[in-house]
PDB file of N, CA, C and O in Angstrom:
ATOM      1  N   MET A   1     120.289 -61.943  29.846  1.00  0.00           N
ATOM      2  CA  MET A   1     119.304 -60.942  29.471  1.00  0.00           C
ATOM      3  C   MET A   1     118.449 -60.508  30.662  1.00  0.00           C
ATOM      4  O   MET A   1     117.951 -59.382  30.670  1.00  0.00           O
ATOM      5  N   ASN A   2     118.264 -61.359  31.660  1.00  0.00           N
ATOM      6  CA  ASN A   2     117.371 -61.035  32.772  1.00  0.00           C
ATOM      7  C   ASN A   2     118.060 -61.175  34.124  1.00  0.00           C
ATOM      8  O   ASN A   2     117.492 -61.774  35.037  1.00  0.00           O
ATOM      9  N   ILE A   3     119.245 -60.646  34.272  1.00  0.00           N
ATOM     10  CA  ILE A   3     119.961 -60.775  35.539  1.00  0.00           C
ATOM     11  C   ILE A   3     119.869 -59.503  36.383  1.00  0.00           C
ATOM     12  O   ILE A   3     120.545 -59.396  37.406  1.00  0.00           O
ATOM     13  N   GLY A   4     119.041 -58.537  35.966  1.00  0.00           N
ATOM     14  CA  GLY A   4     118.935 -57.270  36.686  1.00  0.00           C
ATOM     15  C   GLY A   4     118.560 -57.451  38.146  1.00  0.00           C
ATOM     16  O   GLY A   4     119.149 -56.811  39.018  1.00  0.00           O
ATOM     17  N   GLY A   5     117.590 -58.313  38.427  1.00  0.00           N
ATOM     18  CA  GLY A   5     117.164 -58.541  39.804  1.00  0.00           C
ATOM     19  C   GLY A   5     118.233 -59.198  40.652  1.00  0.00           C
ATOM     20  O   GLY A   5     118.417 -58.840  41.816  1.00  0.00           O
ATOM     21  N   ALA A   6     118.938 -60.158  40.073  1.00  0.00           N
ATOM     22  CA  ALA A   6     120.012 -60.834  40.815  1.00  0.00           C
ATOM     23  C   ALA A   6     121.151 -59.866  41.125  1.00  0.00           C
ATOM     24  O   ALA A   6     121.722 -59.912  42.214  1.00  0.00           O
ATOM     25  N   LEU A   7     121.484 -58.996  40.182  1.00  0.00           N
ATOM     26  CA  LEU A   7     122.538 -58.006  40.432  1.00  0.00           C
ATOM     27  C   LEU A   7     122.102 -56.982  41.475  1.00  0.00           C
ATOM     28  O   LEU A   7     122.924 -56.468  42.233  1.00  0.00           O
ATOM     29  N   GLU A   8     120.812 -56.693  41.508  1.00  0.00           N
ATOM     30  CA  GLU A   8     120.267 -55.768  42.506  1.00  0.00           C
ATOM     31  C   GLU A   8     120.540 -56.289  43.912  1.00  0.00           C
ATOM     32  O   GLU A   8     120.958 -55.528  44.785  1.00  0.00           O
ATOM     33  N   VAL A   9     120.311 -57.556  44.131  1.00  0.00           N
ATOM     34  CA  VAL A   9     120.560 -58.174  45.431  1.00  0.00           C
ATOM     35  C   VAL A   9     122.062 -58.276  45.700  1.00  0.00           C
ATOM     36  O   VAL A   9     122.518 -58.006  46.811  1.00  0.00           O
ATOM     37  N   THR A  10     122.815 -58.661  44.692  1.00  0.00           N
ATOM     38  CA  THR A  10     124.259 -58.839  44.844  1.00  0.00           C
ATOM     39  C   THR A  10     124.952 -57.556  45.276  1.00  0.00           C
ATOM     40  O   THR A  10     125.804 -57.573  46.164  1.00  0.00           O
ATOM     41  N   TYR A  11     124.589 -56.453  44.652  1.00  0.00           N
ATOM     42  CA  TYR A  11     125.256 -55.182  44.922  1.00  0.00           C
ATOM     43  C   TYR A  11     124.506 -54.278  45.895  1.00  0.00           C
ATOM     44  O   TYR A  11     124.916 -53.138  46.113  1.00  0.00           O
ATOM     45  N   SER A  12     123.420 -54.766  46.479  1.00  0.00           N
ATOM     46  CA  SER A  12     122.595 -53.986  47.420  1.00  0.00           C
ATOM     47  C   SER A  12     122.261 -52.612  46.848  1.00  0.00           C
ATOM     48  O   SER A  12     122.427 -51.586  47.508  1.00  0.00           O
ATOM     49  N   ALA A  13     121.794 -52.620  45.620  1.00  0.00           N
ATOM     50  CA  ALA A  13     121.429 -51.385  44.928  1.00  0.00           C
ATOM     51  C   ALA A  13     120.015 -51.528  44.390  1.00  0.00           C
ATOM     52  O   ALA A  13     119.505 -52.640  44.255  1.00  0.00           O
ATOM     53  N   ASP A  14     119.384 -50.404  44.085  1.00  0.00           N
ATOM     54  CA  ASP A  14     118.025 -50.411  43.560  1.00  0.00           C
ATOM     55  C   ASP A  14     118.065 -50.330  42.037  1.00  0.00           C
ATOM     56  O   ASP A  14     118.663 -49.412  41.476  1.00  0.00           O
ATOM     57  N   LEU A  15     117.430 -51.290  41.373  1.00  0.00           N
ATOM     58  CA  LEU A  15     117.374 -51.306  39.920  1.00  0.00           C
ATOM     59  C   LEU A  15     116.448 -50.186  39.458  1.00  0.00           C
ATOM     60  O   LEU A  15     115.258 -50.193  39.770  1.00  0.00           O
ATOM     61  N   MET A  16     116.991 -49.229  38.718  1.00  0.00           N
ATOM     62  CA  MET A  16     116.226 -48.071  38.278  1.00  0.00           C
ATOM     63  C   MET A  16     115.739 -48.203  36.837  1.00  0.00           C
ATOM     64  O   MET A  16     114.752 -47.571  36.458  1.00  0.00           O
ATOM     65  N   GLY A  17     116.417 -49.013  36.037  1.00  0.00           N
ATOM     66  CA  GLY A  17     116.000 -49.160  34.650  1.00  0.00           C
ATOM     67  C   GLY A  17     116.891 -50.109  33.882  1.00  0.00           C
ATOM     68  O   GLY A  17     117.910 -50.591  34.378  1.00  0.00           O
ATOM     69  N   ARG A  18     116.473 -50.361  32.656  1.00  0.00           N
ATOM     70  CA  ARG A  18     117.202 -51.268  31.774  1.00  0.00           C
ATOM     71  C   ARG A  18     117.245 -50.630  30.395  1.00  0.00           C
ATOM     72  O   ARG A  18     116.227 -50.144  29.902  1.00  0.00           O
ATOM     73  N   ILE A  19     118.412 -50.628  29.773  1.00  0.00           N
ATOM     74  CA  ILE A  19     118.581 -50.033  28.455  1.00  0.00           C
ATOM     75  C   ILE A  19     119.026 -51.135  27.500  1.00  0.00           C
ATOM     76  O   ILE A  19     120.089 -51.729  27.681  1.00  0.00           O
ATOM     77  N   ASP A  20     118.206 -51.406  26.481  1.00  0.00           N
ATOM     78  CA  ASP A  20     118.542 -52.390  25.455  1.00  0.00           C
ATOM     79  C   ASP A  20     119.153 -51.653  24.269  1.00  0.00           C
ATOM     80  O   ASP A  20     118.498 -50.820  23.644  1.00  0.00           O
ATOM     81  N   GLU A  21     120.405 -51.963  23.964  1.00  0.00           N
ATOM     82  CA  GLU A  21     121.077 -51.359  22.823  1.00  0.00           C
ATOM     83  C   GLU A  21     121.599 -52.459  21.924  1.00  0.00           C
ATOM     84  O   GLU A  21     121.487 -53.639  22.256  1.00  0.00           O
ATOM     85  N   LYS A  22     122.152 -52.095  20.820  1.00  0.00           N
ATOM     86  CA  LYS A  22     122.637 -53.071  19.840  1.00  0.00           C
ATOM     87  C   LYS A  22     123.660 -54.025  20.455  1.00  0.00           C
ATOM     88  O   LYS A  22     124.794 -53.631  20.729  1.00  0.00           O
ATOM     89  N   GLY A  23     123.266 -55.253  20.667  1.00  0.00           N
ATOM     90  CA  GLY A  23     124.199 -56.266  21.117  1.00  0.00           C
ATOM     91  C   GLY A  23     124.451 -56.350  22.607  1.00  0.00           C
ATOM     92  O   GLY A  23     125.159 -57.255  23.047  1.00  0.00           O
ATOM     93  N   PHE A  24     123.899 -55.441  23.409  1.00  0.00           N
ATOM     94  CA  PHE A  24     124.123 -55.533  24.849  1.00  0.00           C
ATOM     95  C   PHE A  24     122.987 -54.884  25.632  1.00  0.00           C
ATOM     96  O   PHE A  24     122.186 -54.124  25.088  1.00  0.00           O
ATOM     97  N   VAL A  25     122.940 -55.204  26.919  1.00  0.00           N
ATOM     98  CA  VAL A  25     121.930 -54.670  27.824  1.00  0.00           C
ATOM     99  C   VAL A  25     122.649 -53.937  28.947  1.00  0.00           C
ATOM    100  O   VAL A  25     123.614 -54.448  29.515  1.00  0.00           O
ATOM    101  N   SER A  26     122.173 -52.736  29.263  1.00  0.00           N
ATOM    102  CA  SER A  26     122.726 -51.967  30.384  1.00  0.00           C
ATOM    103  C   SER A  26     121.663 -51.857  31.468  1.00  0.00           C
ATOM    104  O   SER A  26     120.499 -51.573  31.186  1.00  0.00           O
ATOM    105  N   TYR A  27     122.075 -52.084  32.702  1.00  0.00           N
ATOM    106  CA  TYR A  27     121.175 -51.917  33.831  1.00  0.00           C
ATOM    107  C   TYR A  27     121.595 -50.671  34.597  1.00  0.00           C
ATOM    108  O   TYR A  27     122.785 -50.422  34.789  1.00  0.00           O
ATOM    109  N   VAL A  28     120.618 -49.898  35.030  1.00  0.00           N
ATOM    110  CA  VAL A  28     120.890 -48.664  35.766  1.00  0.00           C
ATOM    111  C   VAL A  28     120.477 -48.889  37.216  1.00  0.00           C
ATOM    112  O   VAL A  28     119.343 -49.275  37.499  1.00  0.00           O
ATOM    113  N   TYR A  29     121.416 -48.640  38.132  1.00  0.00           N
ATOM    114  CA  TYR A  29     121.171 -48.863  39.551  1.00  0.00           C
ATOM    115  C   TYR A  29     121.395 -47.594  40.346  1.00  0.00           C
ATOM    116  O   TYR A  29     122.138 -46.705  39.930  1.00  0.00           O
ATOM    117  N   SER A  30     120.751 -47.522  41.481  1.00  0.00           N
ATOM    118  CA  SER A  30     120.992 -46.461  42.449  1.00  0.00           C
ATOM    119  C   SER A  30     121.589 -47.135  43.677  1.00  0.00           C
ATOM    120  O   SER A  30     120.936 -47.949  44.331  1.00  0.00           O
ATOM    121  N   ALA A  31     122.832 -46.790  43.982  1.00  0.00           N
ATOM    122  CA  ALA A  31     123.537 -47.429  45.091  1.00  0.00           C
ATOM    123  C   ALA A  31     123.669 -46.464  46.264  1.00  0.00           C
ATOM    124  O   ALA A  31     123.555 -45.250  46.098  1.00  0.00           O
ATOM    125  N   ASP A  32     123.908 -47.007  47.432  1.00  0.00           N
ATOM    126  CA  ASP A  32     124.133 -46.235  48.653  1.00  0.00           C
ATOM    127  C   ASP A  32     122.963 -45.331  49.026  1.00  0.00           C
ATOM    128  O   ASP A  32     123.168 -44.249  49.576  1.00  0.00           O
ATOM    129  N   THR A  33     121.739 -45.765  48.732  1.00  0.00           N
ATOM    130  CA  THR A  33     120.580 -44.959  49.118  1.00  0.00           C
ATOM    131  C   THR A  33     120.402 -44.948  50.629  1.00  0.00           C
ATOM    132  O   THR A  33     119.762 -44.047  51.171  1.00  0.00           O
ATOM    133  N   ILE A  34     120.959 -45.933  51.311  1.00  0.00           N
ATOM    134  CA  ILE A  34     120.849 -45.981  52.773  1.00  0.00           C
ATOM    135  C   ILE A  34     121.599 -44.813  53.396  1.00  0.00           C
ATOM    136  O   ILE A  34     121.190 -44.293  54.434  1.00  0.00           O
ATOM    137  N   LEU A  35     122.700 -44.397  52.764  1.00  0.00           N
ATOM    138  CA  LEU A  35     123.485 -43.284  53.305  1.00  0.00           C
ATOM    139  C   LEU A  35     122.707 -41.976  53.316  1.00  0.00           C
ATOM    140  O   LEU A  35     122.971 -41.114  54.154  1.00  0.00           O
ATOM    141  N   GLY A  36     121.748 -41.809  52.399  1.00  0.00           N
ATOM    142  CA  GLY A  36     120.985 -40.574  52.316  1.00  0.00           C
ATOM    143  C   GLY A  36     119.751 -40.537  53.190  1.00  0.00           C
ATOM    144  O   GLY A  36     119.039 -39.533  53.213  1.00  0.00           O
ATOM    145  N   ARG A  37     119.485 -41.616  53.913  1.00  0.00           N
ATOM    146  CA  ARG A  37     118.287 -41.657  54.757  1.00  0.00           C
ATOM    147  C   ARG A  37     118.411 -40.710  55.938  1.00  0.00           C
ATOM    148  O   ARG A  37     119.502 -40.451  56.447  1.00  0.00           O
ATOM    149  N   ILE A  38     117.268 -40.207  56.355  1.00  0.00           N
ATOM    150  CA  ILE A  38     117.207 -39.379  57.559  1.00  0.00           C
ATOM    151  C   ILE A  38     116.214 -40.033  58.506  1.00  0.00           C
ATOM    152  O   ILE A  38     115.363 -40.813  58.078  1.00  0.00           O
ATOM    153  N   SER A  39     116.318 -39.721  59.771  1.00  0.00           N
ATOM    154  CA  SER A  39     115.369 -40.302  60.732  1.00  0.00           C
ATOM    155  C   SER A  39     114.057 -39.526  60.664  1.00  0.00           C
ATOM    156  O   SER A  39     114.012 -38.406  60.156  1.00  0.00           O
ATOM    157  N   ALA A  40     113.007 -40.126  61.173  1.00  0.00           N
ATOM    158  CA  ALA A  40     111.684 -39.502  61.123  1.00  0.00           C
ATOM    159  C   ALA A  40     111.674 -38.154  61.843  1.00  0.00           C
ATOM    160  O   ALA A  40     110.942 -37.250  61.442  1.00  0.00           O
ATOM    161  N   LYS A  41     112.463 -38.008  62.884  1.00  0.00           N
ATOM    162  CA  LYS A  41     112.481 -36.739  63.615  1.00  0.00           C
ATOM    163  C   LYS A  41     113.156 -35.615  62.826  1.00  0.00           C
ATOM    164  O   LYS A  41     112.999 -34.440  63.158  1.00  0.00           O
ATOM    165  N   ASP A  42     113.912 -35.978  61.775  1.00  0.00           N
ATOM    166  CA  ASP A  42     114.584 -34.976  60.944  1.00  0.00           C
ATOM    167  C   ASP A  42     113.764 -34.552  59.731  1.00  0.00           C
ATOM    168  O   ASP A  42     114.179 -33.662  58.989  1.00  0.00           O
ATOM    169  N   VAL A  43     112.612 -35.172  59.520  1.00  0.00           N
ATOM    170  CA  VAL A  43     111.756 -34.796  58.398  1.00  0.00           C
ATOM    171  C   VAL A  43     111.158 -33.428  58.703  1.00  0.00           C
ATOM    172  O   VAL A  43     110.592 -33.202  59.772  1.00  0.00           O
ATOM    173  N   ARG A  44     111.298 -32.514  57.729  1.00  0.00           N
ATOM    174  CA  ARG A  44     110.772 -31.160  57.913  1.00  0.00           C
ATOM    175  C   ARG A  44     110.437 -30.561  56.563  1.00  0.00           C
ATOM    176  O   ARG A  44     110.865 -31.058  55.522  1.00  0.00           O
ATOM    177  N   VAL A  45     109.667 -29.489  56.595  1.00  0.00           N
ATOM    178  CA  VAL A  45     109.311 -28.775  55.377  1.00  0.00           C
ATOM    179  C   VAL A  45     110.327 -27.658  55.166  1.00  0.00           C
ATOM    180  O   VAL A  45     110.576 -26.846  56.058  1.00  0.00           O
ATOM    181  N   VAL A  46     110.912 -27.634  53.961  1.00  0.00           N
ATOM    182  CA  VAL A  46     111.866 -26.599  53.578  1.00  0.00           C
ATOM    183  C   VAL A  46     111.359 -25.963  52.282  1.00  0.00           C
ATOM    184  O   VAL A  46     110.266 -26.288  51.818  1.00  0.00           O
ATOM    185  N   ASP A  47     112.142 -25.066  51.702  1.00  0.00           N
ATOM    186  CA  ASP A  47     111.716 -24.378  50.476  1.00  0.00           C
ATOM    187  C   ASP A  47     111.387 -25.338  49.337  1.00  0.00           C
ATOM    188  O   ASP A  47     110.485 -25.063  48.545  1.00  0.00           O
ATOM    189  N   LYS A  48     112.099 -26.452  49.240  1.00  0.00           N
ATOM    190  CA  LYS A  48     111.890 -27.420  48.157  1.00  0.00           C
ATOM    191  C   LYS A  48     110.691 -28.331  48.411  1.00  0.00           C
ATOM    192  O   LYS A  48     110.237 -29.008  47.489  1.00  0.00           O
ATOM    193  N   GLY A  49     110.172 -28.363  49.627  1.00  0.00           N
ATOM    194  CA  GLY A  49     109.058 -29.232  49.977  1.00  0.00           C
ATOM    195  C   GLY A  49     109.364 -30.031  51.224  1.00  0.00           C
ATOM    196  O   GLY A  49     110.189 -29.628  52.044  1.00  0.00           O
ATOM    197  N   LEU A  50     108.697 -31.163  51.365  1.00  0.00           N
ATOM    198  CA  LEU A  50     108.902 -32.034  52.518  1.00  0.00           C
ATOM    199  C   LEU A  50     110.161 -32.858  52.305  1.00  0.00           C
ATOM    200  O   LEU A  50     110.273 -33.570  51.307  1.00  0.00           O
ATOM    201  N   MET A  51     111.103 -32.772  53.221  1.00  0.00           N
ATOM    202  CA  MET A  51     112.376 -33.486  53.100  1.00  0.00           C
ATOM    203  C   MET A  51     112.162 -34.950  53.456  1.00  0.00           C
ATOM    204  O   MET A  51     111.811 -35.275  54.591  1.00  0.00           O
ATOM    205  N   LEU A  52     112.376 -35.844  52.472  1.00  0.00           N
ATOM    206  CA  LEU A  52     112.202 -37.281  52.688  1.00  0.00           C
ATOM    207  C   LEU A  52     113.529 -37.997  52.893  1.00  0.00           C
ATOM    208  O   LEU A  52     113.606 -38.973  53.639  1.00  0.00           O
ATOM    209  N   MET A  53     114.578 -37.507  52.225  1.00  0.00           N
ATOM    210  CA  MET A  53     115.949 -37.996  52.373  1.00  0.00           C
ATOM    211  C   MET A  53     116.847 -36.770  52.279  1.00  0.00           C
ATOM    212  O   MET A  53     116.357 -35.656  52.098  1.00  0.00           O
ATOM    213  N   GLU A  54     118.137 -36.960  52.398  1.00  0.00           N
ATOM    214  CA  GLU A  54     119.038 -35.816  52.353  1.00  0.00           C
ATOM    215  C   GLU A  54     118.892 -35.007  51.071  1.00  0.00           C
ATOM    216  O   GLU A  54     118.958 -33.779  51.115  1.00  0.00           O
ATOM    217  N   ASP A  55     118.698 -35.659  49.939  1.00  0.00           N
ATOM    218  CA  ASP A  55     118.573 -34.959  48.664  1.00  0.00           C
ATOM    219  C   ASP A  55     117.255 -35.238  47.955  1.00  0.00           C
ATOM    220  O   ASP A  55     117.149 -35.020  46.748  1.00  0.00           O
ATOM    221  N   VAL A  56     116.247 -35.717  48.685  1.00  0.00           N
ATOM    222  CA  VAL A  56     114.948 -36.030  48.088  1.00  0.00           C
ATOM    223  C   VAL A  56     113.879 -35.224  48.802  1.00  0.00           C
ATOM    224  O   VAL A  56     113.732 -35.293  50.022  1.00  0.00           O
ATOM    225  N   PHE A  57     113.129 -34.452  48.006  1.00  0.00           N
ATOM    226  CA  PHE A  57     112.084 -33.602  48.558  1.00  0.00           C
ATOM    227  C   PHE A  57     110.782 -33.866  47.826  1.00  0.00           C
ATOM    228  O   PHE A  57     110.780 -34.175  46.634  1.00  0.00           O
ATOM    229  N   TRP A  58     109.681 -33.744  48.538  1.00  0.00           N
ATOM    230  CA  TRP A  58     108.349 -33.914  47.948  1.00  0.00           C
ATOM    231  C   TRP A  58     107.671 -32.558  47.934  1.00  0.00           C
ATOM    232  O   TRP A  58     107.370 -31.991  48.985  1.00  0.00           O
ATOM    233  N   ASP A  59     107.430 -32.037  46.730  1.00  0.00           N
ATOM    234  CA  ASP A  59     106.728 -30.762  46.568  1.00  0.00           C
ATOM    235  C   ASP A  59     105.237 -31.068  46.538  1.00  0.00           C
ATOM    236  O   ASP A  59     104.652 -31.219  45.465  1.00  0.00           O
ATOM    237  N   TYR A  60     104.630 -31.160  47.702  1.00  0.00           N
ATOM    238  CA  TYR A  60     103.240 -31.584  47.815  1.00  0.00           C
ATOM    239  C   TYR A  60     102.257 -30.537  47.328  1.00  0.00           C
ATOM    240  O   TYR A  60     101.088 -30.857  47.113  1.00  0.00           O
ATOM    241  N   VAL A  61     102.690 -29.294  47.145  1.00  0.00           N
ATOM    242  CA  VAL A  61     101.803 -28.258  46.613  1.00  0.00           C
ATOM    243  C   VAL A  61     101.585 -28.484  45.111  1.00  0.00           C
ATOM    244  O   VAL A  61     100.452 -28.433  44.634  1.00  0.00           O
ATOM    245  N   HIS A  62     102.665 -28.731  44.372  1.00  0.00           N
ATOM    246  CA  HIS A  62     102.566 -28.924  42.929  1.00  0.00           C
ATOM    247  C   HIS A  62     102.283 -30.368  42.539  1.00  0.00           C
ATOM    248  O   HIS A  62     101.696 -30.610  41.485  1.00  0.00           O
ATOM    249  N   ASP A  63     102.679 -31.320  43.349  1.00  0.00           N
ATOM    250  CA  ASP A  63     102.436 -32.745  43.112  1.00  0.00           C
ATOM    251  C   ASP A  63     101.825 -33.348  44.376  1.00  0.00           C
ATOM    252  O   ASP A  63     102.540 -33.921  45.198  1.00  0.00           O
ATOM    253  N   PRO A  64     100.496 -33.222  44.536  1.00  0.00           N
ATOM    254  CA  PRO A  64      99.872 -33.625  45.806  1.00  0.00           C
ATOM    255  C   PRO A  64      99.794 -35.127  46.046  1.00  0.00           C
ATOM    256  O   PRO A  64      99.482 -35.544  47.161  1.00  0.00           O
ATOM    257  N   HIS A  65     100.064 -35.954  45.040  1.00  0.00           N
ATOM    258  CA  HIS A  65      99.957 -37.400  45.209  1.00  0.00           C
ATOM    259  C   HIS A  65     101.347 -38.023  45.294  1.00  0.00           C
ATOM    260  O   HIS A  65     102.249 -37.673  44.533  1.00  0.00           O
ATOM    261  N   LEU A  66     101.499 -38.944  46.227  1.00  0.00           N
ATOM    262  CA  LEU A  66     102.787 -39.609  46.422  1.00  0.00           C
ATOM    263  C   LEU A  66     102.531 -41.076  46.708  1.00  0.00           C
ATOM    264  O   LEU A  66     101.695 -41.419  47.544  1.00  0.00           O
ATOM    265  N   LEU A  67     103.253 -41.937  46.011  1.00  0.00           N
ATOM    266  CA  LEU A  67     103.191 -43.373  46.256  1.00  0.00           C
ATOM    267  C   LEU A  67     104.545 -43.810  46.781  1.00  0.00           C
ATOM    268  O   LEU A  67     105.565 -43.619  46.120  1.00  0.00           O
ATOM    269  N   VAL A  68     104.557 -44.395  47.964  1.00  0.00           N
ATOM    270  CA  VAL A  68     105.794 -44.892  48.557  1.00  0.00           C
ATOM    271  C   VAL A  68     105.732 -46.415  48.498  1.00  0.00           C
ATOM    272  O   VAL A  68     104.806 -47.027  49.030  1.00  0.00           O
ATOM    273  N   ALA A  69     106.717 -47.018  47.853  1.00  0.00           N
ATOM    274  CA  ALA A  69     106.748 -48.466  47.716  1.00  0.00           C
ATOM    275  C   ALA A  69     108.137 -48.965  48.070  1.00  0.00           C
ATOM    276  O   ALA A  69     109.128 -48.258  47.887  1.00  0.00           O
ATOM    277  N   GLY A  70     108.200 -50.184  48.578  1.00  0.00           N
ATOM    278  CA  GLY A  70     109.497 -50.761  48.908  1.00  0.00           C
ATOM    279  C   GLY A  70     109.312 -52.125  49.541  1.00  0.00           C
ATOM    280  O   GLY A  70     108.199 -52.540  49.866  1.00  0.00           O
ATOM    281  N   GLY A  71     110.412 -52.797  49.704  1.00  0.00           N
ATOM    282  CA  GLY A  71     110.385 -54.126  50.283  1.00  0.00           C
ATOM    283  C   GLY A  71     110.059 -54.093  51.769  1.00  0.00           C
ATOM    284  O   GLY A  71     110.113 -53.040  52.404  1.00  0.00           O
ATOM    285  N   ILE A  72     109.725 -55.238  52.306  1.00  0.00           N
ATOM    286  CA  ILE A  72     109.416 -55.359  53.726  1.00  0.00           C
ATOM    287  C   ILE A  72     110.645 -54.963  54.530  1.00  0.00           C
ATOM    288  O   ILE A  72     111.752 -55.430  54.259  1.00  0.00           O
ATOM    289  N   GLY A  73     110.449 -54.112  55.505  1.00  0.00           N
ATOM    290  CA  GLY A  73     111.552 -53.666  56.342  1.00  0.00           C
ATOM    291  C   GLY A  73     112.392 -52.575  55.708  1.00  0.00           C
ATOM    292  O   GLY A  73     113.474 -52.257  56.200  1.00  0.00           O
ATOM    293  N   GLY A  74     111.896 -51.996  54.611  1.00  0.00           N
ATOM    294  CA  GLY A  74     112.651 -50.968  53.906  1.00  0.00           C
ATOM    295  C   GLY A  74     112.522 -49.584  54.500  1.00  0.00           C
ATOM    296  O   GLY A  74     113.155 -48.652  54.003  1.00  0.00           O
ATOM    297  N   GLY A  75     111.728 -49.409  55.542  1.00  0.00           N
ATOM    298  CA  GLY A  75     111.620 -48.112  56.203  1.00  0.00           C
ATOM    299  C   GLY A  75     110.538 -47.218  55.650  1.00  0.00           C
ATOM    300  O   GLY A  75     110.654 -45.997  55.749  1.00  0.00           O
ATOM    301  N   LYS A  76     109.492 -47.772  55.071  1.00  0.00           N
ATOM    302  CA  LYS A  76     108.400 -46.950  54.561  1.00  0.00           C
ATOM    303  C   LYS A  76     107.648 -46.328  55.731  1.00  0.00           C
ATOM    304  O   LYS A  76     107.358 -46.993  56.725  1.00  0.00           O
ATOM    305  N   THR A  77     107.347 -45.074  55.598  1.00  0.00           N
ATOM    306  CA  THR A  77     106.633 -44.360  56.640  1.00  0.00           C
ATOM    307  C   THR A  77     105.588 -43.467  55.981  1.00  0.00           C
ATOM    308  O   THR A  77     105.798 -42.982  54.870  1.00  0.00           O
ATOM    309  N   VAL A  78     104.461 -43.248  56.662  1.00  0.00           N
ATOM    310  CA  VAL A  78     103.421 -42.369  56.147  1.00  0.00           C
ATOM    311  C   VAL A  78     103.452 -41.067  56.914  1.00  0.00           C
ATOM    312  O   VAL A  78     103.479 -41.060  58.145  1.00  0.00           O
ATOM    313  N   PHE A  79     103.449 -39.961  56.181  1.00  0.00           N
ATOM    314  CA  PHE A  79     103.420 -38.640  56.804  1.00  0.00           C
ATOM    315  C   PHE A  79     102.153 -37.935  56.391  1.00  0.00           C
ATOM    316  O   PHE A  79     101.776 -37.969  55.219  1.00  0.00           O
ATOM    317  N   TYR A  80     101.493 -37.301  57.328  1.00  0.00           N
ATOM    318  CA  TYR A  80     100.336 -36.482  57.047  1.00  0.00           C
ATOM    319  C   TYR A  80     100.765 -35.035  57.179  1.00  0.00           C
ATOM    320  O   TYR A  80     101.177 -34.598  58.253  1.00  0.00           O
ATOM    321  N   VAL A  81     100.669 -34.299  56.095  1.00  0.00           N
ATOM    322  CA  VAL A  81     101.083 -32.906  56.110  1.00  0.00           C
ATOM    323  C   VAL A  81      99.819 -32.064  56.242  1.00  0.00           C
ATOM    324  O   VAL A  81      98.936 -32.104  55.386  1.00  0.00           O
ATOM    325  N   LEU A  82      99.752 -31.316  57.312  1.00  0.00           N
ATOM    326  CA  LEU A  82      98.637 -30.417  57.547  1.00  0.00           C
ATOM    327  C   LEU A  82      99.084 -28.995  57.266  1.00  0.00           C
ATOM    328  O   LEU A  82     100.112 -28.541  57.769  1.00  0.00           O
ATOM    329  N   SER A  83      98.310 -28.308  56.466  1.00  0.00           N
ATOM    330  CA  SER A  83      98.679 -26.917  56.195  1.00  0.00           C
ATOM    331  C   SER A  83      97.498 -26.001  56.432  1.00  0.00           C
ATOM    332  O   SER A  83      97.613 -24.788  56.256  1.00  0.00           O
TER     333      SER A  83
END
């Protein structure tokens, strides 16, 4: 019933959620997130907002608050956007 964290480490994936259904539990993971990372020098503002990963954008105009969380050594970086 509670092996989500162990599977997260085993498969090097991020546990996104847990679904309890009749008789079984499903865990939802996001895998290969490392492949979508970009370097800090590649971060730029595009039409969708501030590019954080290849397919992840932060629309700071409509959602001005952002919380970045992750494990130690996970590559968290703080960006100050001046407009």
